[in-house]
C-alpha positions, 0 to 999 in steps of 0.5 A: 753866523757868529758862532759855529754849530760846535760852539752852540752844541757845547753851550747847550750842555753847560749847566745854568744856561737858559733852556730853549727849543733845540737845546741838547741836554743829558737826561736820566731815563726814569720810566719806560712806558708803552708809548713814551719814555719818561726822563729827568733833565734837571728841570722843574718837570719831567720830560716825555719822549715818544717810545718809537724814537728809541727803537732800532729795527723794531727793537727797544734800545733804552732801559731805566737808568740810562743816560740819553742825550735829548733835545728840548722841544717845548717846556712845560705845556700846561699839563705838567709835561716837558717834551724832548726828542732823541731824534732831534738831538741826533740830528742836531749833533749830526749837523754839528759834526757835519759843520765841523767836518766841512770847516776842517775839511775832514772826512765823515762816515756814511752809507749809500742807501739808494739811487736818485736822479743824478746820484745817490742818497747817503745816510750820515748818522741822522742826516741824509746827503746827496752823492753825485754820480760823478763823485763816487770814485776817481773812475766812472763806476757803473755798478755801485752794488759793491759799495751800497750798505757799507760804511764809507768815507766822504768829504762834505763839499757843500753844506746849507742847513737852512735848505737842508742841502748837503753834498758829499764826495767819495772821490776827494777821499780817494784822491787824497789817499793816492799819495807817495806814502800810501803807494809805498805802503801799499807796495809792501803791504801783505797779509800777516805782517804786523804794523804800528798805527794810530786809532783814528776814530771809533765806530759802533762796529770797530775802529779805523786805524791810520797805518800811515797813508792808508786806513785799516779797519779793526773790527770789534770782533778782532779786538779781543778774544772775549766778547765786548759791546763797545770798541772803547773798552779796548782802544781810544782815539789817538792811541798808538797800537800794533795790529796784524794785517788779516786781509788786504784787498788790493783791488778795493784797497781795503785793509782788515786788521786784527789785535787779538791775533797778536796773542795766543788763541785761548780756544786752541786745545780747549777740549783737552784743557777742559774735559767733560764734567770738569768743575771750575769757577767763572765770572758771570759776564752777561745775562739773557732770557735763555741763560747766562754767559760765564767767563772761565778764562780770559777770552773764553765764555760758556753758556749756562742754559736756563734749563741747567741752572736749577734741578727743580725749576726748568724755567727759572728767571736767570736774573734771579739766580745770578748777577753780573760779576758773580763768581759761580761754580760750573761744570763743563757739559759740552765743547764745540771747538769749531763753533767756539761754543761751550755748554756749562751747567750750574745745577750739576755742581749740586746734589741731584735731589732726585738721585738723593731721594732715590738713595734714601728711599725705596719702594714701599717707604712712607713719606709725607708732605704738603699738597702743592697742586691738584690737577686733572690727573692727580695730586702733587706732594712736596718732598724733601729737596724741593721735588714733587711726587705724583699721586695719580687719581687711580691711587687715591682710594681702593673703592671710590673713583679718583675723580670723586676721591680727589675732592677730599683733598685741598692745596696745602693739606699735609698728607701721607703716602707710600712710594710706588716707584722712583725714576731718577733719570726721568725725574719722576716719583710715583706715590699712592695714598690708598696703598697705606691700607690693605686692598679690600679686593685682595682681602675679599679674595683671600676669604671667599673662593670662587664658587662659594655663596656670599651675602650682600646688600643691593647698592644700586639697581636698574633694568639691566642689573644691580650693584651689590655691596659685599664684605670689605666694601667690595662691589659685586655685579649681577645681571638681570638674566642671572637673578633667576632660572626664570627669565628676568627682563627688568631687575627692578621688578625683582630687587630694590635698593637695600635688599639682602641678596645671597648669590654665588661668586662666579668671577672677578674683574681685577681691572675694574675691581668688580666681582661677578655674582649669580643667583641663577647659578646658585639655584642650579647648584642647589637643584643639582645637590637635590638631585644628587641626594635623591639619587643616593637615597632612591637606591635605599628607598628611604624617601621620594623626590617630592619629600626631598623638594619639600625639605629643601623648600622648607 
């Protein structure tokens, strides 16, 4: 082969080269659809890539605006589309890396993923290689469980791209490490010492540092006290750095390194420095569906949960409230030093509209606003400060049922109401519309005492009784057996809608706002009065009982 994979890879990236299948290009993500990703690679037409190629463990790892490396599969196919492949690009790059490592006798990082006949499978990026059982270690290893699923170094000892045949060795890597320099370093190596090293290469989870005969892993979480997504934010390949040995496993000869441990832990005495309810300014460093993270000092971040962003909207979209890099004022709500978690609040730095309403209003005050929504249980009215007050169905009208009265209202309608109750802690305000006027039942009871005669009009009637409309719009009810001293089986035989009826007020049902009436009690009372009058006159002989009855019956 006249040119190496690396040369082919570099040539594929040069602008102006003729495009052919397998060429790797940088493309800009224009759109993410349900099944494909649309990209622009600077060609005549946009390209499409299956959405599944951008998923890792079922999670989508691409967004509009991202730059991605893709491999050309076919130019415009007659339907205005050019097809690319992200997976193919990864495989091509992986082959280039393997070819380079093979030629220069460099190591590659791979993960043992399974057992096969005679050895194991090793995933090196997008390429699968074969690790013979005899090349796992310098000594025969029966149980490789401790090695599986972990990033390990391998040497490529055989590479045949045409047959897709790759053979790697871990034993060669280990043998190369057994040098005098390495042995000397291992003898003096212990946890807590500070060493100088050179960053050898960066990986997704950290960086390998050459300490001089042995490599140590500087994990991404031990690079800095603040959270980072890419090791390249802190170190670069070839950089000389000082690191602290955090852990040394002599048996497996693995060294864990730390960079942030060279400085003071910003979480030390965090609760003392930031007492609860302290207000301060911080920088928005990350936005999620459930809130945003705010850095209050280098290496210390706290979470503002979505419920602590706004007083009136508990499910606000965090991305519509803050943006990355914004400086915002927050309040310390809670600190868990052991778990290194801080709960912050943004809304607490502003006046609580519920408390403000409670300060400016009291029970009985009149307020007004537009109807924001109508529900099965009442009407919500918009109040100052962006809060709502509820008029329950039972507080719409004194006499009319709430289910009927609510039909007179519509969304957006301006209404006036009376404040019935304010519960700032539970963020609830109760309002009433009917309370704008006096209670008809109260007016009625103030004028009519129990036992007096009242006149009303029959509103509805059925066999069991009748509803009577009384003064002030109050409704009374009379049972069929209370219509007369004589037995009445069907009230419709005695009364009709619109009839005027005089009866005795014998009781009141405040819960159902109804007055109980009786003609029977009225007749009994009149008869008792006649008998009493007869008794008074009989002693003087002025008249007979018959004469008294005639006078009363008229």
